C-alpha positions as CSV (number, residue, x, y, z in Angstrom):
1,X,-30.5,117.4,66.9
2,X,-27.2,119.2,66.8
3,X,-27.7,120.1,70.7
4,X,-28.9,116.6,71.7
5,X,-25.8,115.4,72.3
6,X,-24.7,118.3,74.4
7,X,-27.4,117.6,76.3
8,X,-26.8,114.1,76.6
9,X,-23.3,114.9,77.9
10,X,-24.5,117.4,80.3
11,X,-27.1,115.0,81.9
12,X,-24.8,111.9,81.9
13,X,-22.5,114.6,83.5
14,X,-25.0,115.3,86.2
15,X,-26.1,111.9,87.1
16,X,-22.2,111.0,87.7
17,X,-22.3,113.7,89.8
18,X,-25.2,112.6,92.1
19,X,-23.7,109.2,92.0
20,X,-20.3,110.4,93.1
21,X,-22.2,112.8,96.2
22,X,-24.5,109.6,96.9
23,X,-21.3,107.2,97.0
24,X,-19.3,109.4,99.3
25,X,-22.3,109.8,101.6
26,X,-22.6,106.2,102.1
27,X,-18.8,106.0,102.8
28,X,-18.6,108.9,104.9
29,X,-22.3,107.4,106.8
30,X,-20.0,103.9,106.7
31,X,-17.2,105.1,108.5
32,X,-18.7,107.2,111.0
33,X,-20.9,103.8,111.8
34,X,-17.5,101.9,112.3
35,X,-15.9,104.8,114.1
36,X,-19.0,104.8,116.2
37,X,-18.8,101.6,117.1
38,X,-15.4,101.4,117.9
39,X,-15.8,104.2,120.2
40,X,-18.8,103.0,122.1
41,X,-17.2,99.3,122.8
42,X,-13.6,100.2,123.4
43,X,-12.8,97.2,121.7
44,X,-10.7,96.2,118.7
45,X,-9.8,93.3,116.8
46,X,-6.1,92.8,119.2
47,X,-3.7,90.0,119.0
48,X,-1.0,89.3,121.9
49,X,1.4,86.6,122.0
50,X,3.8,85.1,124.7
51,X,6.7,83.1,124.1
52,X,6.4,79.4,124.9
53,X,10.0,78.6,125.6
54,X,10.2,81.6,128.4
55,X,6.9,80.5,129.7
56,X,8.1,77.0,130.1
57,X,11.7,78.2,131.7
58,X,10.1,80.7,134.1
59,X,6.6,79.4,134.7
60,X,7.1,77.0,138.7
61,X,4.5,75.1,138.1
62,X,6.0,73.8,134.9
63,X,9.4,73.4,136.6
64,X,8.0,71.2,139.4
65,X,6.0,69.0,136.6
66,X,9.2,69.0,134.6
67,X,10.8,67.4,138.0
68,X,8.2,64.9,138.0
69,X,8.6,63.7,134.9
70,X,12.6,63.4,135.7
71,X,12.0,61.3,138.6
72,X,9.6,59.2,136.8
73,X,12.1,58.7,134.1
74,X,15.0,58.3,136.4
75,X,12.8,55.4,138.0
76,X,12.2,53.6,134.4
77,X,16.2,54.0,133.9
78,X,17.0,52.4,137.0
79,X,14.5,49.7,136.6
80,X,15.7,49.0,133.0
81,X,19.4,49.1,134.6
82,X,18.6,47.1,137.0
83,X,17.1,44.1,134.6
84,X,19.5,44.4,132.4
85,X,22.4,43.7,134.8
86,X,20.4,40.7,136.4
87,X,20.5,39.2,132.8
88,X,24.3,40.2,132.1
89,X,25.1,38.4,135.5
90,X,23.3,35.2,134.1
91,X,24.7,35.1,130.8
92,X,28.5,36.0,132.6
93,X,27.2,32.5,134.8
94,X,26.4,30.6,131.6
95,X,29.3,32.0,129.7
96,X,31.5,30.6,133.2
97,X,30.1,27.2,132.6
98,X,30.7,27.5,128.9
99,X,32.1,24.1,127.6
100,X,30.9,22.2,131.1
101,X,27.0,22.3,130.0
102,X,25.6,19.8,128.6
103,X,23.6,19.7,125.4
104,X,20.4,19.9,127.3
105,X,21.5,22.8,130.0
106,X,23.0,24.6,126.7
107,X,19.2,24.7,125.5
108,X,17.6,25.7,128.5
109,X,20.3,28.1,128.8
110,X,19.5,29.5,125.0
111,X,15.4,29.1,125.8
112,X,15.9,31.1,129.2
113,X,17.8,33.8,127.3
114,X,15.1,34.4,125.2
115,X,12.9,34.7,127.5
116,X,15.3,37.4,129.2
117,X,15.2,39.3,126.2
118,X,11.6,39.0,125.8
119,X,10.8,40.1,128.9
120,X,13.0,42.8,129.1
121,X,11.7,44.3,125.8
122,X,7.8,43.6,127.1
123,X,9.0,45.7,130.2
124,X,10.6,48.4,128.5
125,X,7.9,49.0,126.1
126,X,5.4,48.7,129.1
127,X,7.5,51.3,131.4
128,X,7.8,53.7,128.0
129,X,4.3,53.7,127.2
130,X,3.5,54.6,131.1
131,X,5.8,57.3,130.8
132,X,4.7,58.7,127.7
133,X,1.1,59.1,129.3
134,X,2.2,60.5,132.4
135,X,3.8,63.3,130.4
136,X,0.7,63.2,128.2
137,X,-1.5,63.8,131.3
138,X,1.2,66.4,133.2
139,X,1.2,68.4,129.9
140,X,-2.7,68.2,129.9
141,X,-2.7,69.5,133.1
142,X,-0.4,72.4,132.5
143,X,-2.2,73.6,129.0
144,X,-5.6,73.4,131.2
145,X,-3.5,75.6,134.3
146,X,-2.5,78.4,131.2
147,X,-5.9,77.9,129.3
148,X,-7.9,78.7,132.6
149,X,-5.3,81.6,133.8
150,X,-5.9,83.3,129.9
151,X,-9.8,83.3,130.3
152,X,-9.4,85.4,133.8
153,X,-6.1,87.5,132.3
154,X,-8.2,88.2,129.0
155,X,-11.4,89.5,130.7
156,X,-9.4,93.0,131.6
157,X,-7.2,92.5,128.5
158,X,-9.8,92.0,125.9
159,X,-7.6,90.6,123.4
160,X,-9.2,88.9,120.1
161,X,-6.5,86.3,120.1
162,X,-3.5,84.9,121.9
163,X,-1.2,83.1,120.3
164,X,1.9,81.2,122.2
165,X,4.6,81.6,120.2
166,X,8.1,79.2,119.4
167,X,10.6,78.7,117.4
168,X,8.3,76.3,114.7
169,X,5.7,79.1,114.8
170,X,4.3,80.4,111.1
171,X,5.0,83.8,112.7
172,X,7.2,86.3,110.9
173,X,6.8,89.2,112.6
174,X,6.3,89.7,116.4
175,X,5.9,93.4,117.8
176,X,7.2,93.4,121.3
177,X,4.3,95.6,122.7
178,X,1.5,92.8,122.3
179,X,4.2,90.1,124.0
180,X,2.5,88.9,127.2
181,X,5.2,86.9,128.3
182,X,6.2,88.6,131.0
183,X,2.9,89.3,132.8
184,X,1.6,86.0,131.8
185,X,4.4,84.2,133.6
186,X,4.2,86.7,136.8
187,X,0.5,85.9,136.8
188,X,0.6,82.2,136.6
189,X,3.3,81.7,139.2
190,X,1.3,84.1,141.8
191,X,-1.4,82.0,140.7
192,X,0.3,78.3,141.2
193,X,2.3,79.8,145.1
194,X,-1.8,80.9,145.9
195,X,-3.2,77.5,144.9
196,X,-0.3,75.3,147.1
């Protein structure tokens, strides 16, 4: 009886040793399997990023789009300024008449003034909505071009993700090794020049 506890301890120790060896073999096989997969496919999990601000500053198509948007915005501002000047001239005419206006002319001027304000506000809202829609359409075009180029670009690079980085991103550290901004801008500009 005295030796039973010693024998049980030796058996338990032996079983622990066997389990330890079995576990190590499984880990080794798993490592070989994972390493083998990496070696056979040649890819791993890779993430690249590009600076959105730099892309906006250096992508020629985006510069042209901004120019088109600015031209439209200037046209809207000119039309609204023109309406405002015409309204102001009418108001100046009423002021010049001032005390010589009859009560009926005063009421008519007041009604016309309210109508002018409503027309101006309605036209301003219409133009601003159209301008916003046009800008959204242009942003969609730029995004589509970048996405289409990314698909072609990434066929060779095999990144798992390509992220647009800007100041509002939740990225707190970025390794410049994976910054593809210059390659991206160069490729996009070449594709844009070739499409003209």
